C-alpha positions as CSV (number, residue, x, y, z in Angstrom):
1,X,200.7,168.3,275.3
2,X,203.8,169.6,274.2
3,X,206.8,169.5,277.2
4,X,209.6,171.6,277.0
5,X,213.1,171.5,278.9
6,X,214.5,174.4,280.1
7,X,218.0,173.8,280.9
8,X,220.1,176.9,280.5
9,X,222.9,179.0,282.4
10,X,223.3,182.0,284.0
11,X,223.9,185.3,281.8
12,X,227.1,186.5,283.6
13,X,227.2,189.1,285.5
14,X,223.5,190.2,284.5
15,X,221.1,187.2,286.0
16,X,221.5,184.1,287.5
17,X,220.3,180.4,286.0
18,X,216.7,180.9,287.5
19,X,216.1,184.4,286.3
20,X,217.2,183.2,283.0
21,X,215.2,180.2,282.9
22,X,211.8,182.3,284.5
23,X,212.7,184.8,281.5
24,X,212.8,182.0,278.9
25,X,209.6,180.6,280.2
26,X,207.6,183.8,280.1
27,X,208.6,183.9,276.5
28,X,207.3,180.7,275.4
29,X,203.7,181.1,277.6
30,X,203.2,184.2,275.3
31,X,203.2,181.5,272.4
32,X,201.0,178.8,274.2
33,X,199.7,178.0,277.6
34,X,199.0,174.7,276.4
35,X,203.0,173.8,276.6
36,X,203.8,171.9,280.0
37,X,207.7,173.1,281.5
38,X,210.1,170.7,283.0
39,X,212.5,173.5,284.6
40,X,216.2,172.4,285.4
41,X,218.6,175.4,285.6
42,X,222.3,175.2,285.3
43,X,225.9,175.8,285.7
44,X,229.2,175.5,284.6
45,X,230.8,175.3,287.9
46,X,231.3,178.8,288.6
47,X,229.6,180.7,291.3
48,X,226.1,179.6,292.0
49,X,226.9,175.7,291.3
50,X,226.2,175.6,295.7
51,X,222.7,177.0,295.3
52,X,221.7,174.5,292.0
53,X,223.1,171.7,294.1
54,X,221.3,172.0,296.9
55,X,218.3,172.7,295.3
56,X,218.9,169.4,293.1
57,X,219.4,166.9,296.0
58,X,217.1,168.9,298.1
59,X,220.2,169.5,300.7
60,X,220.6,172.3,303.1
61,X,222.4,175.5,303.0
62,X,224.5,176.3,306.4
63,X,226.9,179.5,306.7
64,X,230.8,179.2,308.0
65,X,233.2,182.3,308.8
66,X,236.1,181.9,308.5
67,X,239.3,184.4,309.5
68,X,240.9,186.4,306.6
69,X,242.5,189.1,309.0
70,X,243.0,190.4,312.1
71,X,239.8,190.5,313.5
72,X,237.9,190.4,310.3
73,X,235.6,186.9,309.5
74,X,233.8,186.1,305.9
75,X,230.5,184.3,305.5
76,X,230.7,181.8,303.4
77,X,227.8,179.5,302.7
78,X,228.1,175.8,301.4
79,X,225.6,173.2,300.9
80,X,225.4,169.3,302.6
81,X,223.9,167.1,300.2
82,X,222.0,163.9,301.6
83,X,224.8,161.7,300.7
84,X,227.0,163.6,302.6
85,X,228.7,165.9,300.3
86,X,229.5,169.4,301.4
87,X,229.7,171.7,298.5
88,X,230.9,175.4,298.0
89,X,231.8,178.2,296.1
90,X,235.8,178.9,295.8
91,X,234.6,182.2,294.8
92,X,232.3,182.9,298.4
93,X,235.4,181.7,300.2
94,X,237.9,183.8,298.5
95,X,235.7,186.8,298.1
96,X,236.5,189.8,296.4
97,X,239.1,190.0,293.6
98,X,242.1,191.7,294.9
99,X,245.0,191.3,291.8
100,X,245.4,193.9,289.1
101,X,242.7,194.7,287.1
102,X,244.9,193.8,284.0
103,X,243.9,190.1,285.4
104,X,240.2,189.2,285.9
105,X,238.7,187.6,289.0
106,X,242.6,187.4,290.4
107,X,243.8,186.5,293.8
108,X,247.0,187.1,296.0
109,X,246.6,184.9,298.3
110,X,244.6,181.1,298.7
111,X,244.4,180.7,302.6
112,X,241.2,181.1,302.6
113,X,240.2,178.4,300.6
114,X,241.8,175.9,302.6
115,X,240.5,177.8,306.0
116,X,236.8,176.7,304.5
117,X,238.4,173.2,303.6
118,X,239.4,172.7,307.3
119,X,236.2,174.0,308.9
120,X,234.2,171.7,306.5
121,X,236.5,168.4,307.2
122,X,235.3,169.2,311.1
123,X,232.3,168.4,309.7
124,X,232.9,164.6,308.5
125,X,231.5,164.8,305.7
126,X,231.4,162.2,303.0
127,X,233.5,164.4,300.4
128,X,233.9,168.2,299.6
129,X,232.8,169.5,296.4
130,X,234.6,172.8,295.4
131,X,233.3,175.0,292.7
132,X,236.4,176.1,291.0
133,X,235.1,178.7,288.1
134,X,235.5,182.1,288.3
135,X,238.9,182.5,290.2
136,X,242.2,182.6,289.6
137,X,244.9,182.6,292.5
138,X,248.1,183.8,291.6
139,X,249.8,182.2,294.6
140,X,250.5,179.1,292.8
141,X,247.9,177.5,295.7
142,X,250.9,178.2,298.2
143,X,248.3,179.7,301.0
144,X,245.6,176.9,300.2
145,X,248.5,174.5,301.4
146,X,249.9,175.9,303.9
147,X,246.4,175.2,306.2
148,X,247.0,171.3,305.3
149,X,251.5,171.9,307.0
150,X,252.9,172.8,303.6
151,X,256.0,175.2,305.1
152,X,257.0,177.4,302.2
153,X,260.3,178.5,303.3
154,X,263.1,181.1,302.1
155,X,266.9,180.9,301.9
156,X,267.3,181.4,305.7
157,X,265.3,178.6,306.8
158,X,262.0,181.1,307.5
159,X,258.6,180.0,307.6
160,X,256.7,182.2,305.0
161,X,253.4,183.6,305.2
162,X,250.7,183.4,302.5
163,X,250.4,184.9,299.2
164,X,252.3,186.1,296.2
165,X,254.6,188.5,297.4
166,X,256.2,185.9,299.6
167,X,255.8,183.4,296.5
168,X,258.9,185.4,295.1
169,X,261.2,184.7,298.4
170,X,260.5,180.9,298.3
171,X,263.8,178.2,298.7
172,X,262.1,175.1,299.6
173,X,259.7,173.8,301.3
174,X,259.2,171.7,304.5
175,X,256.8,168.6,304.1
176,X,257.5,167.2,307.7
177,X,253.9,169.1,308.6
178,X,252.0,167.7,305.7
179,X,248.8,166.5,306.9
180,X,246.6,165.4,303.4
181,X,242.5,165.8,303.8
182,X,240.9,162.0,305.0
183,X,238.1,162.7,302.4
184,X,237.8,162.8,298.7
185,X,238.0,166.3,297.1
186,X,236.5,166.7,293.9
187,X,236.6,169.9,292.3
188,X,234.3,171.2,289.8
189,X,235.5,173.4,286.5
190,X,234.2,174.2,283.1
191,X,237.8,173.2,281.4
192,X,240.7,170.5,281.3
193,X,244.2,172.8,281.1
194,X,247.0,171.8,282.9
195,X,249.2,174.4,285.0
196,X,252.0,174.5,282.1
197,X,249.3,175.7,279.8
198,X,247.7,177.7,282.0
199,X,250.1,180.2,282.8
200,X,250.6,180.7,279.0
201,X,247.3,182.1,278.2
202,X,246.6,186.2,277.9
203,X,244.4,186.4,281.0
204,X,246.7,184.7,283.2
205,X,249.9,187.2,283.2
206,X,251.8,186.4,285.8
207,X,254.5,189.1,285.1
208,X,252.0,192.0,285.5
209,X,251.4,191.2,289.6
210,X,255.0,191.0,290.8
211,X,258.3,190.9,288.2
212,X,259.5,187.0,288.5
213,X,256.5,185.8,289.8
214,X,256.5,183.0,287.5
215,X,259.7,181.8,287.8
216,X,258.9,181.6,291.9
217,X,255.7,179.7,290.4
218,X,257.6,177.3,288.6
219,X,259.8,176.6,291.4
220,X,256.7,175.8,293.6
221,X,255.5,173.8,290.6
222,X,258.3,171.4,290.5
223,X,259.0,171.6,294.4
224,X,255.5,169.9,294.6
225,X,256.3,167.6,291.9
226,X,259.1,166.1,293.0
227,X,258.0,165.6,296.3
228,X,255.0,163.4,295.0
229,X,256.7,162.3,292.1
230,X,254.1,163.6,289.4
231,X,254.9,166.0,286.5
232,X,252.2,168.4,288.3
233,X,252.5,171.2,285.7
234,X,251.3,168.9,282.9
235,X,248.5,166.8,284.5
236,X,245.2,167.8,283.5
237,X,243.4,170.1,285.7
238,X,246.2,171.4,287.7
239,X,245.7,174.6,285.6
240,X,242.2,175.1,286.7
241,X,241.6,178.3,289.4
242,X,245.1,179.5,288.8
243,X,247.2,177.9,291.4
244,X,243.9,176.2,292.9
245,X,244.1,173.1,290.8
246,X,248.1,172.1,291.3
247,X,247.3,172.9,294.7
248,X,244.4,170.5,295.0
249,X,245.9,168.5,292.8
250,X,248.9,168.0,295.2
251,X,246.3,166.8,297.7
252,X,245.0,163.9,295.6
253,X,242.0,166.1,294.1
254,X,239.7,164.6,291.4
255,X,238.4,166.6,288.8
256,X,235.0,167.2,287.1
257,X,232.9,169.3,284.4
258,X,231.1,171.3,286.5
259,X,228.0,170.7,284.7
260,X,228.0,167.2,284.3
261,X,228.3,167.0,288.3
262,X,224.9,169.0,288.3
263,X,223.3,167.1,285.4
264,X,223.9,163.5,286.9
265,X,222.2,165.4,290.3
266,X,219.5,167.2,288.7
267,X,218.9,163.7,286.6
268,X,218.9,165.8,283.7
269,X,219.8,162.5,281.0
270,X,216.7,161.2,282.3
271,X,214.7,164.0,282.1
272,X,215.4,164.7,278.1
273,X,213.9,161.8,277.4
274,X,210.3,162.7,278.4
275,X,210.3,166.0,277.0
276,X,209.4,167.3,272.8
277,X,212.2,170.1,272.8
278,X,214.5,171.5,274.8
279,X,215.7,175.2,275.2
280,X,219.5,175.8,276.7
281,X,221.7,179.0,276.5
282,X,224.8,180.7,277.7
283,X,225.5,184.0,277.7
284,X,228.5,183.1,275.5
285,X,229.2,180.1,273.1
286,X,232.3,179.3,271.4
287,X,234.8,176.0,271.8
288,X,234.9,176.3,275.5
289,X,230.7,175.2,275.3
290,X,231.6,172.1,274.7
291,X,232.3,171.3,278.4
292,X,229.9,173.6,279.5
293,X,226.0,173.8,280.2
294,X,225.0,174.0,276.8
295,X,227.3,170.9,275.5
296,X,226.2,168.8,278.1
297,X,222.8,169.5,277.1
298,X,223.1,169.1,273.4
299,X,225.3,165.7,273.9
300,X,222.0,164.5,275.8
301,X,219.6,165.7,273.7
302,X,221.1,163.9,271.0
303,X,221.3,160.9,272.2
304,X,217.5,161.3,273.0
305,X,216.6,162.4,269.5
306,X,215.4,165.7,270.7
307,X,215.6,169.0,269.1
308,X,217.8,171.7,271.3
309,X,218.0,175.3,270.7
310,X,220.0,177.3,272.5
311,X,220.2,181.0,272.8
312,X,223.2,183.1,273.8
313,X,224.3,187.3,273.1
314,X,228.0,186.5,272.4
315,X,229.0,184.0,269.7
316,X,232.8,182.9,269.2
317,X,234.9,181.2,266.5
318,X,234.5,177.7,267.4
319,X,230.7,177.6,268.3
320,X,229.9,175.1,265.3
321,X,231.4,172.4,267.5
322,X,227.9,172.9,269.4
323,X,226.0,171.8,266.1
324,X,228.3,169.0,265.5
325,X,227.9,167.5,269.1
326,X,223.5,167.9,268.1
327,X,222.4,170.7,269.0
328,X,219.5,171.8,266.5
329,X,220.1,175.8,266.8
330,X,221.7,179.0,268.1
331,X,219.4,181.7,268.4
332,X,220.7,185.3,269.0
333,X,219.2,187.3,272.3
334,X,220.2,190.8,270.5
335,X,217.6,192.5,268.0
336,X,219.8,194.9,267.0
337,X,223.7,196.4,267.9
338,X,223.4,197.5,272.1
339,X,226.4,198.4,274.1
340,X,227.1,197.0,277.0
341,X,224.7,198.5,279.8
342,X,221.9,198.7,277.4
343,X,222.7,195.1,277.0
344,X,222.6,194.1,280.7
345,X,220.1,196.4,281.3
346,X,217.4,194.9,279.3
347,X,218.5,191.1,279.5
348,X,215.8,189.5,280.8
349,X,213.1,191.3,278.3
350,X,215.3,190.5,275.5
351,X,215.5,186.2,276.6
352,X,211.6,186.4,277.1
353,X,211.5,187.8,273.6
354,X,213.8,185.9,272.2
355,X,211.8,182.5,273.9
356,X,208.7,183.9,272.0
357,X,210.3,184.1,268.9
358,X,212.0,180.4,268.9
359,X,208.5,179.3,270.7
360,X,206.6,180.4,267.5
361,X,209.3,178.4,265.6
362,X,209.0,175.0,267.6
363,X,205.0,175.2,267.4
364,X,205.5,175.8,263.6
365,X,207.6,172.3,263.5
366,X,205.3,170.7,265.8
367,X,202.2,171.2,263.9
368,X,201.4,168.0,262.2
């Protein structure tokens, strides 16, 4: 019997990974009802990572209320895994982006993330895992660090509140009340980028928020780096999530690719050795996909000698790196040119039909 591993990530912003996997299975079932499917939805460290991790490890989901303003709270889901790991998505703790429209997913204050970490520390977990995808903190991580006793001060030695507007007035930092976390923190990401590289990228223009913010953020970076005697701006991972990576690195966090973390948690490598084909996919494929779900699946499939096919809606320059990694083929979901609204309204059916067409190809190649 032919066994197929289905391991896609979400097609943002329309479909979660589980829904994408189900659409792929429906398409393949239309080709043959005798195939067996191993379904393993994946993520690359963005929203939905916690839900998948809990399902893979058979953990439990909990809710934590954090304070976000006068008489205002936010309910944040987090997972507790059997090995004592507490995991949550940064996007859920931070809520809806409040930065300018030119900066997609930008946040002006990272303090809610610090509050969430502190709440989980009271649960005495073995470690805390944070999925940092889908967020860009424009305050250099200052708000997050305030919950660990890092006091940013102005020229008059007055303590500054959190947020990008207050970061502009930073003069020095008081570390006398610094209380680093006593458990390991792991930050999940889909890219390896330094803070110095991140601030130069087109989608993270600090000057679009406040004049002089870039200079203020660099000053905060240097103050943190001087305290621990490490060139933070040059450390891989410090650019993840805007300033969040830098703040977490200051606290001693380690960085890991989200797709690698979930692949290990879900036993993806061993599952690939037990199947005949693999179908994966992501909304867009490009050079960054090498460190994301499709890239991880391609490497595992190559090592196991198993053909792997990816479905996608967008191809960017550099996507051929995935073929070099071991991906057998890339198949477009689109059957004809469609606008954004039409594409996402009909995406489940498009993925199903694409899987159906690929299924016939798989069947033909499988026949003796």
